[in-house]
C-alpha positions as CSV (number, residue, x, y, z in Angstrom):
1,X,-1.8,-5.8,-9.0
2,X,-2.4,-2.1,-9.3
3,X,-5.9,-2.7,-10.6
4,X,-6.7,-4.4,-7.3
5,X,-5.3,-1.4,-5.5
6,X,-7.5,0.9,-7.6
7,X,-10.5,-1.2,-6.6
8,X,-9.6,-1.0,-2.9
9,X,-9.3,2.8,-3.2
10,X,-12.7,2.9,-4.9
11,X,-14.2,0.8,-2.1
12,X,-12.8,3.0,0.7
13,X,-13.8,6.3,-1.1
14,X,-17.3,4.9,-1.5
15,X,-17.6,3.9,2.2
16,X,-16.4,7.4,3.2
17,X,-18.9,9.0,0.8
18,X,-21.8,6.9,2.0
19,X,-20.8,7.6,5.7
20,X,-20.9,11.3,4.8
21,X,-24.4,11.0,3.4
22,X,-25.8,10.6,6.9
23,X,-23.7,13.3,8.4
24,X,-24.7,15.7,5.6
25,X,-28.3,15.6,6.8
26,X,-29.8,15.8,3.4
27,X,-27.0,17.9,1.9
28,X,-27.7,20.7,4.5
29,X,-24.3,20.6,6.0
30,X,-21.4,21.8,3.8
31,X,-18.4,19.7,4.8
32,X,-20.1,16.3,4.9
33,X,-21.8,17.2,1.6
34,X,-18.4,18.0,0.0
35,X,-17.1,14.7,1.4
36,X,-20.0,12.9,-0.3
37,X,-19.4,14.5,-3.7
38,X,-15.6,14.1,-3.6
39,X,-15.8,10.6,-2.2
40,X,-18.1,9.3,-4.9
41,X,-16.1,11.1,-7.6
42,X,-13.0,9.3,-6.4
43,X,-14.8,6.0,-6.0
44,X,-16.2,6.0,-9.5
45,X,-12.9,7.2,-11.0
46,X,-10.8,4.4,-9.4
47,X,-13.6,1.8,-10.1
48,X,-13.3,2.8,-13.8
49,X,-9.5,2.4,-13.7
50,X,-9.8,-1.1,-12.1
51,X,-12.2,-2.1,-14.9
52,X,-9.3,-1.9,-17.4
53,X,-8.2,-5.3,-16.2
54,X,-10.8,-6.7,-13.8
55,X,-14.1,-8.0,-15.4
56,X,-17.0,-5.6,-14.5
57,X,-19.1,-8.3,-12.9
58,X,-16.2,-9.4,-10.6
59,X,-15.2,-5.8,-9.7
60,X,-18.8,-4.7,-9.0
61,X,-19.5,-7.8,-6.9
62,X,-16.4,-7.1,-4.8
63,X,-17.1,-3.3,-4.7
64,X,-20.7,-3.7,-3.6
65,X,-20.1,-6.6,-1.3
66,X,-17.3,-5.0,0.6
67,X,-19.1,-1.7,0.6
68,X,-22.1,-3.3,2.3
69,X,-20.0,-4.9,5.0
70,X,-17.7,-1.8,5.6
71,X,-20.6,0.7,5.7
72,X,-22.5,-1.5,8.1
73,X,-19.5,-1.6,10.4
74,X,-19.0,2.1,10.0
75,X,-22.7,2.7,10.9
76,X,-22.2,0.6,14.0
77,X,-19.0,2.3,15.0
78,X,-19.7,5.9,14.1
79,X,-23.5,6.2,14.4
80,X,-24.2,3.5,17.0
81,X,-26.5,1.6,14.7
82,X,-27.3,-1.9,15.8
83,X,-26.3,-5.1,14.0
84,X,-28.2,-8.2,14.9
85,X,-27.2,-11.8,14.5
86,X,-28.9,-12.1,11.2
87,X,-27.1,-9.1,9.7
88,X,-23.8,-10.3,10.9
89,X,-24.4,-13.8,9.4
90,X,-25.4,-12.0,6.2
91,X,-22.1,-10.0,6.2
92,X,-20.1,-13.1,6.8
93,X,-21.8,-14.7,3.8
94,X,-21.0,-11.6,1.7
95,X,-17.3,-11.8,2.7
96,X,-17.3,-15.5,1.9
97,X,-18.7,-14.8,-1.5
98,X,-15.9,-12.3,-2.2
99,X,-13.3,-14.8,-1.1
100,X,-14.9,-17.5,-3.3
101,X,-14.8,-15.2,-6.3
102,X,-11.2,-14.2,-5.7
103,X,-9.9,-17.7,-4.9
104,X,-11.9,-20.0,-7.1
105,X,-13.3,-18.0,-10.0
106,X,-11.5,-18.4,-13.3
107,X,-13.3,-15.2,-14.4
108,X,-11.4,-13.2,-11.8
109,X,-8.1,-11.7,-13.0
110,X,-5.2,-12.1,-10.5
């Protein structure tokens, strides 16, 4: 169970770091730039911890999929970026894929 918590921390840290990329304005602003570096360091550290028990393909699929969805929502909420119908359908399909992996895959460790 703790490996899934590690993966969740990695996902949240990656989303925070990626959100900071836009705010850093090409690493010209100190605090958002520090958020990016620290966020990615935390993300990769906790992703590596999760890989002790979760297969790399499964962990990466979940990390990347949830990262895409969460950063899209963050861009919409924080930066006012638009999400059209097609992007929302795509995100629903990504989440559905993560659910299928977790519920039905025998490769996923629970």
